[in-house]
C-alpha positions in Angstrom: 46.7 35.4 72.5 46.3 39.2 73.5 48.8 40.3 76.3 48.6 43.2 78.2 51.2 45.3 80.4 50.7 46.9 84.0 53.6 49.1 85.1 54.5 48.2 88.8 55.8 51.3 90.5 58.8 50.7 92.6 57.3 52.3 95.4 54.9 49.6 95.8 57.3 46.8 96.5 57.3 45.7 100.0 61.0 44.9 100.5 60.2 42.8 103.8 57.8 40.7 102.3 59.4 40.1 98.9 56.4 41.2 96.8 54.4 44.0 95.4 51.5 45.6 97.5 48.0 45.4 96.4 48.1 49.2 95.7 50.0 47.9 92.5 47.2 46.6 91.0 44.0 48.4 91.9 41.3 50.6 90.5 42.3 54.4 90.6 39.4 56.2 89.2 37.3 54.5 86.7 39.7 51.3 85.8 42.9 49.7 86.3 45.3 51.1 83.9 47.1 48.8 81.3 48.8 48.9 78.1 48.1 46.5 75.2 50.9 44.5 74.1 49.9 43.9 70.4 49.1 47.6 69.9 52.8 48.4 71.0 54.1 45.7 68.8 52.0 47.2 65.5 53.5 50.6 66.5 57.2 49.3 65.6 58.3 50.2 68.9 59.7 47.8 71.7 57.8 47.6 75.0 60.7 49.5 77.0 61.0 52.4 74.4 57.1 52.9 74.6 57.1 52.7 78.4 59.9 55.4 78.4 58.0 57.5 75.8 54.6 57.6 77.3 54.8 56.6 81.1 57.9 58.4 83.0 55.3 60.4 84.8 54.0 56.8 86.4 57.5 55.7 87.5 60.9 56.4 86.3 63.0 53.9 84.1 63.8 51.4 84.4 60.3 50.3 84.2 58.9 47.3 86.1 56.0 45.7 84.6 53.5 42.5 84.6 52.9 41.1 81.1 49.7 38.9 81.4 47.1 37.2 79.3 43.3 38.8 79.1 42.2 35.3 80.3 43.4 35.4 83.9 40.4 37.9 84.6 36.8 36.9 85.2 34.7 37.3 82.0 32.4 40.0 83.9 35.3 42.4 83.5 36.1 44.2 80.3 39.2 46.0 78.8 38.3 49.4 77.3 40.4 51.5 75.1 41.1 55.0 76.5 44.0 57.2 75.5 46.4 57.8 78.4 47.0 61.5 79.5 50.4 61.6 77.5 48.4 60.5 74.2 49.3 56.7 74.5 46.4 55.0 72.1 47.4 51.6 73.4 46.2 52.4 76.8 43.3 50.6 78.3 41.1 50.5 81.6 40.2 47.2 82.9 36.9 48.1 84.3 34.3 45.9 86.4 36.9 44.2 88.6 36.9 44.9 92.2 39.8 45.7 94.2 39.5 42.7 96.1 39.5 40.4 93.0 42.3 42.2 91.5 44.2 42.0 94.7 43.8 38.1 94.4 44.8 38.0 90.9 47.9 39.8 91.7 48.7 37.7 94.6 48.3 34.7 92.4 51.4 35.9 90.2 53.4 37.9 92.8 55.5 35.2 94.1 58.1 34.5 92.8 58.5 38.2 91.3 60.5 36.8 88.5 57.2 36.5 86.8 57.5 40.3 86.4 59.7 42.0 83.9 62.2 45.1 84.0 63.6 47.0 81.1 67.2 46.7 81.1 69.3 48.7 78.5 65.8 49.1 76.9 65.3 45.3 76.7 62.6 43.7 78.9 64.4 40.8 81.1 62.9 38.8 84.2 63.0 40.8 87.6 65.1 39.9 90.2 65.7 40.4 93.7 68.7 42.4 93.0 66.8 44.6 90.9 64.7 45.9 94.1 67.6 45.8 96.6 67.9 49.7 96.6 64.4 50.2 97.0 63.7 51.4 100.7 
């Protein structure tokens, strides 16, 4: 099964609600930006190192991310490879998915937050509430 990764910016976390806002998973100018896990693995680099190499402009480490299977999405959306502005060949855009459907999908997985991961000393592990305690 092919997995994809979505970086969840820390600023999208709603501390009072204990979840990520819908802004964490929406279409920003053409598609929802994701990274193909299989491509990262084929490059011989671990996921946390890959995120640090290509996505520090998205959010500073430690990166928080959601790793999901393609089959959680409706069949009418597609995953299109599109190099990131930083040159990441593993970058894809999810197209054909409305922001409303994207919000519903995220909300299905948003509770509890331990379905998400965080890079801890270059190794991914389950996200905990204490990881997010310093966020305003």
